[in-house]
N, C-alpha and C positions, 0 to 999 in steps of 0.2 A: 339264476340268482347271481347277483354281482358279489363276488367274494371280497372285493376291496383289497386286493393284494398287488395291484399294479405298482411296480417300482420298488417293492420290498425285496429283501435278500434272504435266500434260503441256503442252508448247508444240510446235505443229506449224506449220511454215511451208508456204505453198502449201496451206493446210488447208481451203480453201472449195470445192475441186473435185477430181475425179479421185482418184488414190491418196491424196493428202493428206486429202481429205474422208472417204474410207473409213477411213483410219487414225484420224482424229479421232473418228469415230463408234464404231469398235471399242474404242478406249481408254475412251471414255465408257461404253460398254456394260459394260466391266469395272470401272466404278466410279471412274474417274479424272476429276478436274476438268480442263478443257481450255481453253487459249487458242489461238485460230486466227489466224495472220497471213496476210493476203492483200492484194494491191494494191487489189482491189475491196472496200473496207471495208464497204459496204452488203451485199454478198453474204456476207461473212464474218459479219456480225451476224445475218443471216437464218438461216444454217446453224447458228450457235451457239445461237440461240433454239430452233431445231428440236431440236437435241441436248438442250438443257435440258429441254424438254417431254417428249421421248421417254424419256430415261434418268434424269432427276431429278438430274443432277450440275450443278455450276457450270460454265458454258461462256460464253466471251467471244470475240466477233469483233473483231479489232483491225486497223485499216488500217496496212499497212506494205509499202513497196517495199524488199525486202531488198537491192537493189543500191545503196541509199543509206545510208551510215553514220548520218546524222542521223535517218533514219526508224527504224532499228534502235534507236538510243538512246532515242527517244521512246516507241517501242512497248514496250521493256523496262520503262520506268517504269509503263506501263499494266499489264504483267504483274504487277509487284510490288504494284500497287494493287488487283488483282483476285484472281488465284489465289495470290499471295503469294510463291511460289517455283517452282522447276522441278526435278522429279525425273527427267523424261524429255524430252529435246529431240529432235525429229525434223526434221532439215535436209532438207526435201523440195522446197522451191521450185525450179522449173526448167521448161524447155520445150525442144522440139526446134528444129532449125534446118534451113536448106536453102541451100547455097551451094557454091562451089568455093574452094579455098585461094587460087588466083590472083586471084579476083574479090572475095573478102570484104574489107571495109575494116577498118582498125585499130579503128574504133569498134565494129563488130560483134563482133570478137574480144574487145574489152574488156568489152562489155556481158555476154556469156556467161561470161566469166571472173568478173566481179563477181557474177553470178547464181548460178552453180554452185559456185564455189570460195570467193571472198571472203566471201560471205554466210554460208557454213558456218563459216568461220574466225571471223568477227566474232561470230556468235551463240554459238559454242562458248566463246569468250573471255568473253562476257557471262554465260553460264549456269554455267560451271565454278566460279566462286567461290561461287555459291549452293549447288551440289552439295557442295562441300567443307565448307560449314558444317553440312550434314546428313549428312556422312560417306558420301556415295555418290550415284550417279545413273547414267543411261544416255544416251548420245548415239547416235542412229541416222542415218546418212547414206543418202539415196536416190541411188544412182548409176544404172548401167544396164549391161545386157549389152554395150552398145556401147563400154564402157570396155575390153573385151577383144576383142570381135568387131565391129569398126566397120562401120557402114552407109556406103555410098559417098557419099551425098548430104548428109551432115551432119558434115563434118570438125571443125567447131568444137565441136559437141555431144560427139563422140567424145573429143576431146582434153581438154575440161574435165571430163568425167565420169571419165576416167582419172586426172586430177589429183585429183579428189575422193576416189577410192579410196585413193590414196597418202596424202593428207592424213589420212584416217581411220586408216590403219595407223600413221602416225607419232604421231598424237595418242593413240592407244590405249596406246602404250608410255609416253607422258609422264604420263598421269593415272591409270593403273590402281592405282598406289600410294596414291591418294586414294580408292579404292573406286569409281572412275568407269569404266564399261565403254563402249567405243566400238566400234560394229559398223556395217558397211555392207551394204545390201541392193541387189542389182542386178537389177531386174525385166527381163523380156523383153517379150513382147507383152501389154500390158494395155490393155483397151478403155476408154480415157479420151477426153474431149473433145479433148485434145491430139493423140491419134492421128487422130481424125476431121479435125482441122485439117490435119495433115500429109498425110493421104490425099486430102483435097480438093485440095491443091496439086499433088501428084504424079499423081493420076488424071486431072486435066484435060489433062496433057501427053500422056496415052495415049488420051484420048477415051472413058474408061469412068467408071462411078460410083465414088464413094468406097467404097461397100459392096462392090462387086466387087473393088476394089483390096485392101481389107482381108482379104476372104475368100481371095484368091489368096496374099496375103502369109502368112497363117496356115498355109495348106496347104504353101507352099513352104519355110518356115523352121522351123516348130515341129512336131516329130514328133507331138505331141499333137493337132495339126490345128485348133487354135482359139486365140483370145485368152483370157487370164485376165480375170476380172472384178476390179475394184479391191477388192471385198470379200474375195475369195480371198487376195489379197496382204496385205491389212490384218491378217488373222488371224496371219500370220507375224510382222508387226511387233509385235503384242501379245505374242506369246510371247517375242520377243527383248527386249522392254522389261521383261519380268517377271523376278522372282528365279529362276524355273524355268530361265532361260538363264544362270545366274550364271557358268558356266565359258566362256561365249562372249565372247572378247576379241580385237579386232582383225581378226576374220574378215570376208570378203566373200562373201555368200551370193547365188548366182544363183537366181532364181525365173523360169524361162524355158520351161517345158514341153518341155525337152530341146533347146532351140535351140543352146546352146553346144556347139561341135563338138570341144572339147578336154577333157582331164581337168582338173578344177579342185579 
């Protein structure tokens, strides 16, 4: 399928690892220039250089902690100086957590709120004027199946991802008149370094390996019986970003191997 993305410009947050990196690579494979935001600026630059050499597009790694408004402001200046504009924004930066509601501090709640929700709000506000000038664009939020079907050990992650889904829905109504589509993707089990990190924490409590924990998790929760690869998920992002998905507005898509136990 021709995604009709050649020559377009993408900004992907959390784009140097996991789903974000896979999405950055898939969009570049479709001919898009890509700006990658990541806290680890050196890793972002390394991955951007690899993308440039593999796919022949313009690709830039930009250091940005999206929980900090001043970082976003500075990083957006670099976006304008490099790829010039944004046709597709992927608000993907995020990570899992592990706590109880009664024990988690206000500071921890605030950090994840800034990471999962306020970052998406601030970046959307920064990119929408650029999209309006060119009469359209796409904003994709990376939420999680946990926004609807929470895991017991990460109430902060569950709550902030649910808020992100609602933000995407509200924003979609506000900007569709300007030709800007907002869509949310809610992955289930995707084998990323973040999952290995979480598994490493939780498996230690049970005295098993991270690999054994992940295998058991996949068989317990996903009817398909396995984790997705980031590359599988990234292909869906490319479709949603493309004009081929032009009637997709405000929706939240679960990519979960059948994990979600309700009609969605």
